N, C-alpha and C positions, 0 to 999 in steps of 0.2 A: 664813324667807322666805315673803313673799304667795305664793298658788299662779299669779296671774299674771307674777311674776318668774322662777319657775321654767319656765316656757314658752319664755322665751328664750334659747336657745343662745349661748354665748359662743364666737365663731369666733374659731381662732388662724391666722397666717398665717405662712409659712415665709419667714424673710429672706432666704436665698439667691434662692428665686423671686420673692420682690419685688423685689430688686436686678437680678435678669435682666428681669424684666417693665419696671422703670423705665427701663433701658437702652435695650431695645425700643423703647418708647413715645418717649424721648426722641431716638433717632436718628430717628424717623418725624418726629417735630415738625422736627427740624434741616433734614432734607431738604425739608419742605413750605414752611417760611419761606426757605429758601434759593431754591427756586423763586418764592416769591412775590417776593422781592426782586430775583431776575434780569430779573423781567417788565419789557417795554418800559414798563408804566404803573404799575410798582411805585409812585411816589410817590402816585397817585390810589388804587391798591388799599390802601397804610397809611392813607390818610386816609378810607377807605370806613368806612358804618356797620357795627354789631354788633347782636345781639339784646340786649345788655347794657347798654340805657341810654343813656348819654352814651358810652360807651366807642368808639372808633375801632379799626380793627384794629392801628393802631401801640400802642395802652393795653392791647390783648389781649395783644401780643407781649410787651411791658414784663411783664405780669402773669406770664406763662409763665417769663420769667426770674427772678423772683423766687420763683417756686415751686419752682426747684431752687437758689437761692441761701439760701431758708430752712434748706437743710439745711447746706450749706456755712458761712455765716456763723454758725449757732446750735451747731455741732457742738463740743463741749469748753467751753462757756460753762457756768457753772452752772444746773442745772435750776430750782431755787427749790423753795418747800415745797408741801407737800398730796400728795394722792393721784396718782398718774399718770393723764392721761384715755386712756379706751379710743377705739379708732377710733369707735364709734357716740357717744360724748361728743363728740367733734370735729366730727362730722355734726351734731349738734344746736345746737352753740355757734356754728356757721357762720351760722346763722339770725338772728344779731344782730351779725354782725361785718361786714355789706356796705360800711358808709360809711368804715370804717377800710380795709377792702381796697381801695375805689376811689380813697382818698386817696393811697394807697402806689403804686396803678400810675400814678397822674399824676406822683407826684414822680419815679418811675423813667423815666416817658416824658421829663420834662424833663432827665432826667441820660444815661446809656449808651444811653438808646432814642430820642435826640433829633435823630441825624444823617441821613444817609443811605441809603438802602435798604441798599446794602453795608454800612453801620455797625449797622444794626438787626439783619440776619443775623448778622454778627460778635459781638456783643454777645449773643445768644440763645446762639450756640454757645459762646462763652466760659465762659456762665453753666452750661451742661449740662457742659463738660468740668470745670470746677472741682468741680460735685457726683459726677460718676462716678468723680474721682479720689480723692475722699475716701471715697466708698464702696467703692473697691478695698482699702482698708486695712482688718484686723482690728480688730473692737469687741466689746466686752464684750457678752454677751447682755443685761445687765440695765440697758445705757446709758440714761440719760434725757438728754432734748433738751428745751430750752425752746421752747415755741412762744405765738402771741401769746393762746392760750386758756388755757394752763397747761402744766405738763412732761408729756412723752411717752415712753414706751420708743422709741428710735431702731426698732426694728423695726415698732411701729404707726406711726410717722410716715411711714414709707417708704409705707405703705399708703394715707395720706391724699395723699401726691405722685400715686399712681396716681389717684386719683378727681380731682385737680387737672388733671393730663395729660390724661386721656380725657375729662372735661367740657369743659375749653377748647378742645383737639383738636377736638371737635364744635361749639364755636363758631366757629373758625376756617374750618372747612368752609364751615359755615353762610354766613359771612360772604363769602367768598371765592370761592365756588365752590358755590352754591345747588344743592341735590338731589344733590350729590355725599356719598359716605361717605369718612372719613378712613381710612386704614389701621391701625387700630389694633393693638398689640399683643395678642394673643387674652388672654396671661395678665392683662394690665392690665386689658383691658376685662371678665374676670371677676371680679376682684378689685373693681372700681368697682360691678360689679354686685351682688354679694353683700354690701357692706357698706352700700350703700344699702338693699338690703331689708332687712338686720338692723336697719337705722337705724329703719326702719318698724314692724318687730315690738317694738323698743325703744319708741319713741314711743306707740304704739297696742298695748299686749299684750292677748294672748286667742288663743284658737282659733276664733273663728267664722268668716272669712274665710282661705282659703288664695291666696296670692299665687305664680302660677308664671312663672317667667323662663327657660324652656330655652334653653341647656341649662347654666346657670350656678347657679340660686336657686331654692328653695322655701322660703317661710317661711309661718308661721300667726301672725294678727294679730287686734285689734279683739276687744272683749269682747262676749260672748255664748256659746250655746250651742256647746261643742267637739266638734270631729268626731274621730272615733276610727276609724273603720273604714268601707270602701265609698267610694262617689263623694262628695266634699264639698258641701254643698248651697249653700256660697258661695264662688265662684272666680274669680280675675281671672288673666288670663295674658296676656303679651306679650313682645316682643323686649327683649332686652338695652339697645339705644339707645333704644328707646320708653320704655321704664322709667327710664333714666338721666335722659332729657329730661323725664318727667313728675316724677321725684323731686326733681330741680333746679328747676323752674318753667318749664322751656324750652317744655313742650307743656301743653295744658289738656287737662283730661280728657274732657270733651265733644268736643273735635276728633279726639282719638285714637279717640274712638268712632266719630263720624262717619267718619272714613277707613278704618275697620276695623284699626287698628293695637292694637287692644284689645280685649280679649272680657272680658266680666264677666256672671256669672249669680248669680242668688240675690239676696234681698231685703237683705240686709247687704253686698254687694258693691262699692258705690259708694263709694271710697275718695277723692273728690275734696274730701272737707274735711279730709282728713288731710295732703294734699300743698301746697306742696313740703315734704320732710322736710330738705331741705338749703338755705342760702341761698345 
């Protein structure tokens, strides 16, 4: 095994904690979308823009529904051949999957999420209920589930659902209540932060830079002299939500520095060329 590969620690996730975190995040999303759709101006709010290109809020909510249905619809189907994708493999694969994801959201908007605001809220609630119901059953530890990028262990796939729900809940808050912060489930936020930090370490292996995202993650990355003791010469530190926005292309590196949401010290600490890590 190459030295760089040995430096990337493979993180594991407890399935029970992931299910609990997804339940918490799902209920927060259900509440947020219900309030949005009960607003007097709900039609206008659903037609409002998001920071996701041509997506309107309605498409964003439709995509959130598909995040949950990806579990419900695929659980029990043949997973196909090939080695299971790891969560960091999945993160890297998303960088080429944006067009297909956008097309799927548009299709869902023309179906279950095309109705009145009340029907949109009900459609998301139904997707959440279906997903949580199937996850309440016992599943074999090695159960594989097919995804658009390849087979994954169900336990790992749940972590990707946490990433999707955290990232897009933040998109929803930005679109409907700019400046506000979505009430993320703490464990969902932690899993999302850690996976995106681990993905950076996999995509840019090395030990020259230490990325700190307190209180959830610390990873080393970037080729160069490896730090072993004392204060690292190249350190990047930021908050979980800022890191998630940087890692997914929602926030530019220079902007984060300008508004003091990010500190970067050392000649190798500029990670902007490595971002985003997820599409």
